[in-house]
N, C-alpha and C positions, 0 to 999 in steps of 0.2 A: 233388203228392201228398205228404202228410206221411208221414214214416217215423219219427216220434218214438216211442220205446218208453216214454214217460212217466217216464223217469228224468231227474233234473236234471243228470246228468253226460254224458249222450249228447247230441250235437248235434241240434237240432231242424231238420228240413229238409223240403223240399217239392218236387214236380215238376209241371211243366206238361205236360199230355198233348195237345200240339198235334197230333202226327201220329196219335194214336189217333182223334181226331175225323175226320181225313181217311179213316182206314181204315173207320170206321163207315159211311160213305156210298158206298163203292165196291162194285161188284158182286162176287158170290161168286167170279168167275173171277180176281179180283185178290188176294183174301186168302182163298183156299180153305183147307180143313182142313189141307193140308200145311204151311201157314205158321203158326208160333207167334206171331211178332211180339212178342218181349219188349220192354216199354216201360219197366219200372222194376224195381228190386230193393229189398227191405227186409230188414234183418237181424232175426232174432228177438232178444228181450232177452238170452238166454243166449249169443248168438253162435254157436249150433250149427247153425242153419238159415238159409236165405235164401228169402224169399218172392218169387217172380218173377211179375210181371204180364204175362200172355200175352194181348195185346189181340186178335190175330187168331183165336186158338184159343178165346177166351172162357173162360179159366180162370186159376186161380192155381196155379202149380207150387211145391211145397215141395222145395227142394234141400238135401240133407244136406251140410254143409261138409266133414266128414271123408272121406266116400266120394265126394263130388262126383257124386252120383246123385240123380235126382228120386225121392223116396220116396212122394209123395202129390200128388194134384191136387184142386182144388176147382172144380167146374163152376159157371160164373156164368150168370145169365139173359140177359145181354147182354155186350158187350165191357167188360171191366173197365178203369177209367181211373185208379184210385188205390187205395192201401191204407195202413192204419194198424194198429198192434198195441197191445193193452193191456200194462201194465207187467209183468203176470205171464205174458204170452204165451198166455193162455187164449182170447183173442178177437181175431179179425181183423175190421176194418171195411173193406169193399170197395165203392167207388163204381162203379156200373154205368151205362153211358151210355144215352141215349134221351131223347125229348121228355118222357117221364114217368119220369125216372131214379129209381134206388133206391140205398140203402146196404144191403148184405148183411152180416149179422153171422154169422161163421163160426167153427167150432171147428177149429183147425189139426190137432189130434190125430186127430179123426175124419174131417175133410174135409167135414163137413156144414154146411149153412147153416141156422141156427136161427131167423132172423128177417129181415125186410126192412123198411126204413124209407123211406117216400116222400121224394123230394127234388125238385129242379127239373130243368130241361132241360140234359142233359149234365153231371151232377154229376162233379166231379173234385177233386183236391187235398185229401183229408181230413186234418185236423190235430186231434189229441187235446189237450185241456187236461191239464195235469200231474196234476190230481186224478182224471182218468179219468171225470169226470161229464159232460163236454161234448165234442161233436164239431163242428168247423167244416167245412163242405163248400162249395166254390165251385160255383155253378150257372152254367156258362160262358155259356149263351145267354139266361139270364134277367138277367144282369148283377147278380147278388146272391149272398149267402152265407147258407146255411142254418145256423142254430144248433140243434143236436139235443141234447135231454136224454137221456142214455143210461140214466138210471134209469127214466124214463117211456117210453123208446124212441119218442120222437116229436119232430118239429120244433116248436120253441117260438117262433122268430122268424126273420125274414128281414132281413138287413142289406144295404143298397144298396151296391154297388161302383160301378165306372165303366164299363168296357167289356171284356167277355170275361175275367172273372177266371179264371185258370188255375193259380195257385200260392198256397200259404198256409203260414204257419209261426207257431207260438205261442212266446212267450218262456218261458224255464224257470220263471218265477214265475206264468205263466198270465195276466198282466195285460194283455197286448197281443197282437193277431193282425195280422200283416202279410200283405197280399193283393196279388199282382201282377195288373195289368190288361194284357192282351196288347197292346192298341192305343191310340193317342191318340184323343181326341174333338174335337180342335181343327179349325177350318177349315184345310185343307191349303195354302191360299194365304197363311196367316199367316206372320209372320216366325219365330215360335217354335211348333213342333209337337212334342209329346212325350207319351209315356205317363206314368202316375202310379201310385204305390203307395197303396193304401187301408190306413189304419191304424185298426183297431177297438179301442176300449176295451172290454175283456171285461166290466167291471162294469156299464157303462151302455149298451153297444152303440152308442155314438156314434162317429162316424168323422171322421177328418181325412185329408189327402192329402199325399204327398211327391212333388213333381214331379221327374222325371228330366231330364237335359240335353236341349237341343234336338236333335231327330233320333232320340230313343230310341223304339224300337218292338220288336215281337216280344219282349216281356218274359216270360221263361219262369219260372224258379224263383226262390225266395227261401229262405234259411235263416238261422237265428239262431245266433250263436256260443254255445258251452256256458256261458259266464259271463254271457250275457244282455246284453252291452254293445253288440254290433254285429249288424246284419243285412246279408246280402250278396245282391245281386240280379244275375242274369245277363241280358244283353240285347244287342241290336244297337244300335249308335250310328251312324246313317246321316248322310252328308254330302250330304243331298238338295238343298241349295241350290247345289251345284257342277254345272257342265255335265259330262256323263258322257263326257269325252274320254279318260280313262285310268283305271287301277286302282292304279298305284304309290302306295305309302305311304298306303293306305286312302283314296284319293281319293273313292270312292263309299260303301263300307260298311266300318266298323270294328266290332270285336266287343269287348264291354266288360263290366265288373263294377262295380256301384255299391255303395259302402259307406255304411251308414246308422247314425247314432248313435241307439240305442234310447231312451236317457233323454230326449233332446231331440226325438226323432222328426223328425230332419232329415238331409239328405244331407251326408255328410262330403266325399266326392269320388267321381269316376268314373275308373277306370283302364282302359287298353286291354290286351287279352289277345293282340294281334297282335305280330309282330315287324316291323321296318322293311320287310323284303322278303318276308314270308311271313305271310299272313292266318291267323287261327284261327277260321274261319267257324262261325257258328251255335252260340254257347254255349247249353247246354241245362240240364243239372242243376248245382246248386251245393250243396256240403256242406262240413263240416269234420271233421277227425279228432276223436276223443273229447276230446283235451286242448286242442283249439282252435288248435293251433300251425300247422296246415296247412289252407289253403282249397283245395278241389278243385272244378274245373269240367270238365264233359265238353263236347266240341265235336262236334256232330252232323254238321257239314259237312266237318271235316278229320280225324275219326276219331282223336281223341287226348284226353288228360286233362292239364289244367294243375294242377300242384301248387305253391301259392303260400305263401311264408313269411309267415304272418300277423303275427308280431311285427315282422319287418323292414318289412312293408308299412305298418303303423300308425306305426312310428317314422319312416319316410321321409315319410309324409304330414304328420306333425306338425312335421317340420323345415322344411317349405317355407313361405316368407313369404306372408302374405296379400295384401300390397300391394307395389307397385313401390318405394315408399319404404322399406319394411322390407327388401326385397331389396337395395337399394343400401346401406343401413346395415350389413347383414350381410356384404356382399361377394359375395353370390350373383350380383348383376348386375354383371359386370365389363366389359361392352362387347365381349367376345370370343366370346360364345355358348358359354361353358364348360358352362352348365347348360341342358338342354332345357326343364325346368320352372322358370322363374324365380319365378313365383307360383302359388298354388293354381289359378288360372284356366287355367293352361297344362297341367295334368295330363291332362285328357281328350283332349288332342291329342298327347300324348307317347308315341310308339310304343316308346321305349326305357325307359320308366319301370320296368318289371318285369324288365329284362334280368338283374339279379343277384339277383332275388327269386323267380323262377318257373322251374320245370322243365317243359318240354313233353315229355310221354311219349306217343310214338306207339303206338297200339294195333296198327298194321300193321307187320309186319316190313319193313324197308326204308325206312320213313318216307314223307315227302310226295313224294319225287322218284322213286318207283318201287320195285319189289320186288327183293330180292336173290335169289341163286340158290336159297336155302332160304326160300321165301316164308312158310311156316307157314300157319295158318288164315286164311281170307278174313274180314276184319273191316270192316264198313261200317255206319254208322248207330248209333253209341253214343247212348244216351239217359240214363235214370236211373241213379244210382249210390248205393252205400252203403259204409260202412267197417266192417270187423271187425278190430280190432287195427291192424296195419300194412298190411293188404291192402284194396285197393279192388276192389269188385265192380261191374261195369258191364254193364247190359243192352244188347245189340247187336241192334237191331231187325231189320235185313235178313238177318242170318245165323243167327238162332235159337240164339244162344249167350250165355254170360256171360263177359266178359273179366275176368281177375284180374290186378291190378297189385300187386306187392310194393314198397312204398315204401322198404324197407330195401335192396332190390337196386338198386345204382347202375350196373348195366350198361346198355348201349345199349337193350336190349330186355327189360325186366323183366316180361314179359307172358306169360300162358298162357290158353288158352281151355277153357271147360267147355261142351261141346255139350249142348243140351237135347233134341235130337231129331235125326232124319236131316238131313243138309245139304240145305237147301231148293233145289229146282230152279226157277229163275226163269222165269216167263212173260215175254213181251215187256212186258206192262203193268207187272208188278212191277219189272222192270229199269228201266222208265221212271220209276216212282215213286222208285226208288233214285237215278237220275241227277238227278232234279229236286231232290233234297235233298243232292246231293253236290258239294262245292266242288272236287273233283278236276277237274271240267270247266272250272274257271275259272283264268285266268292268276294265278299266285301265290296261289291258293286264298283269295281275299278274301271270296268270297260264293258262294252257290248260288242256283238259281232261287227257292228258298223264302225267301231273305233279303228279297226284295221281295214275294214271294207266299206268306206263311205259310199252310199248309193249302191252298195253291194259290189263295188268295183275295187279300186286299189288305193292305198295310202302312199304309194311310191317309196316305201321303206323296205329294207332287208330285215328279216327276223330270223333269229336262230332258234327254230322250233325243235322240240324234243323228238318229233316223229321220225327224224332221220339222223339222230345223234347230235351231240353238242359240237360246236365249232364249225357248223356248216350253214351260215346265213344265206337266205334266199329271198328273192323279191316276192312281195305279196301278189297274188294272182286274182283276177276278176272272178266273181261268182257267176257271171253270165255264161250259160251253157255248161256249167260244171257237171250237171247230172247227165248230159248228153255226150261228154267228151272224156270218159275215163281213160287212164287212171287220174286221180286227183293228186295235187302237189307236183312240183317240178321234178322231184326224184321218184315220182310214181309210187310212193309208199302207201297211199290209200287207194284201194282198188276201185272206188266209186265216190261219187258226190255224197251219197248217203253215209258212207263210212267216214268221210272227211267232216261232215257236219257233227256226227256223234263224237269223233275224236276231238273236235274243236271245243265242244261243250265240256268234255272231261279234262282235256290237257291244256287248254288255253283259258277257259273260263274257270277251271278248277272246281267244277260243280257236278253233281249228279242230279239229273232232271228226268221227269217222266218221259217215256218214249214218245208220247203224243206231242211234246214240245219239238222234238227233232223232226217228227213227221211233218209238223206244220211248217217248220223252216224249210224242209225239202220242197214243199209245195209252193212256198213263196219264191224260192230260187228258181224252180222250174218254170214259173210264170213270167220271169224276167224276159223282156224283149230288147233287142239292140236299139240304141238311138241312131237315127240316120246321121251319117258322117257329115261333118262340115266341109269335107272336101268334095262332096257331090255338088253338081250344078243343076238346079231345078230337079233334084232327085235322081240325076243320071251321072254316069261317069263323065269327067271332063275329057277333052281331047288328049291331054297328057296321060290321064289314067287309062284311056283306051289303048294308047301305045304301050303303057306299062303292063296292061293285061296280056298283050301278045308276048312281051318279054318274060313275064311271069311263067308262061307256058314253055317258052323257048329255052330258058336256062335251067329248067327242071325244078322250079319251085313247087309245081304240082305233085311231084313225087311224094312230098311229105305234107303239103298243104292243099289237098284237092277239095274242090267244092263238093257239097254245100257247106260243110262245117269247117273247111280249110284246115283240117288236121287228119292224119291217118291213124290217130289214137295209139301211136307207137313211141317207143323210146329210141333216140338216135344220138350218135356221137357227132356233133357238129363243130368240134374243136373249140368248145367253149369252157372246158374245164379250167377252174381257177385254183388259186393256191390253197383254198380251204376245202375244196371238194374231195370226196372219196370215191367218186365214180366219174366215168367219162360221158355216159349217155343220160339224156334228160327227156322228159315228156315233151312231145310236140304240141304247143298250144294252138288253140283256134286263132285265126286271124280276124275273126268277126269282131268288130269294134276295137281293133288293136290301136286305132287312132287315139284312144283315151286311156291306154294302159301303160304308157312309158313310165320308167325306162325299160329297156328290153334286155333279153336273155335272162336266164335263171338268176343271175347275180345282179341284174339291173345296171350293168356297166355301160350300156349304150343309151344315150338320152334321146336320140332321134333315129328315125327309120333310115334316113340317108347315111348316117354314121354307121348304123348296123350293117347296111349293105355295102357302102362305099369304102369304109375304113376297116371295119371288123371282118368284111368279106363273108358275112353270113350267107350260106348257100353254096359256098365254093366246094363243099364235099359232094354236092349233088349235080352241079352244073357250072357253066362258064360265067360266074358272077365276076370274077377277076377281069374278064375281058370287056366289061361294060364301060362305056364312056360316062363322063360326069352327067351328061344329059340323060342317058339311058337309066342311070341310077336314080335320078330325080323322077323320071317317068314311072319306074318300077315302084318307087316309094309312094308316089301319088296314087297308084292303083291299090296298093296294099292298105293305105290309109283311108281309102274310100269304102272299104268293106264294112 
């Protein structure tokens, strides 16, 4: 979500509302009225107020900076997912979620909504053009970006993104819009699997893409430096091609920031935000101070903020040789391993690269290894952030508060909390949601459950887990309905969702936790509800999907995928065995919400449903899929993707 105030001196930044979308589809018992769910904060242009996006309470709170009190609230028609403000502070533009999402235009002085503008499915990450005439809105589940004319108050174009656009930022001159795509679209059995950044030329609305390093997924926010030279992107950098035998030194997941050259629209490099023996899990929001000298990243899994010396970072990146020949000539390669990053290619693997350039500011008193005798406020789940002067304001989702960090305070704990309402009383489900996103459960805090299951769904990568033997990589599966569709895992090695949760804590988090933690996660996952498919028309099957429904029954798809769960809960051999597999039969997955879980098959080899049916001939073991025409394949895919 953009929080640009349309001034060229303020950093232009954005937020990914990944967790908001999870909140939207959970039953009322999990995010009842007593939960506010602050997901983002945005400073007013004069720096006197802070707009707080309260996802669960479905409102925007206006926090007075001087008194640290909420002075006004703006009720939203559905859960707000993002906010932007005009340069004069007179108008707020609030994206509100839903299959038919809207942008609300609100007056912060009166707290009234004056207009609504239709957008796409789950609009989020609004970014204003510097002249105030355009608003760019990411439609997460339509995989595109709405271009809204604010003079005519209507959408004038849709620009295609790649997959689940959730963050955007406009350059200070308004010429370029950077859009983050949450997930990769590659076959996950490929050698290189990575998410990409969509770059929109504002004049022509033509796009290009910047590919992130192999293993990049869960790409949240992007911001542009105040001088317009650089864009910074926060994301996870997974080492998915390694067997999951340990966690030390980021063996499975590392957490990263990519630096982009705006002029050339190319990646400069990617730096790790972790330390050698302490992960910085789940980087979320990214911003800079107004002078651009400090880059700030919030870490949702480890409850901290990284403050990075921007000038030092760029100077260090520029000093590193591009080739081994250059390294030898410069003396950087001396054969003794003096330098961790000998060439630019080494930087994304260098856990010590930021050691003298970054300050890790723990939002929890006591830091990552436990609380002190004076624990202070409970802080868990930092999300969006903004900067006023030398102070960072961070939305803390699970605690209904805003954490304030004074960058000029060099003490161990330069943090105070502004409570937005009563301290929330956690239900078991809510606590499970918190545990699922909390890297405290993990050895050395490298990852949380959501690192591989963003939004409790998929990261689109193959992982070689120990539960079915080494050398058998398989695609990550959604947690939706996992407790209702046993067995768990593609190879069926966990007899239930409950068993899978406990095995994950022990063998993926490498931790031993109280049983109550696993029970809470169970309850959170059981409470998940499917998001309505973007393939539906006014909530109903399209004409093509209706035809596909008849084909689905006619060719025998119902033999294995019968309603209501669209799985028979059995193992089947569907001729999908690959070169690394040790068995022929695999668990039949539910088709509910399959539209958001690509790539398909246990090895993730098929990127689209039409390829799965038309090229891979999935279903031919049960019926006459091979006899379908191209149009029938398209209709059948339309139905399946509508579930």
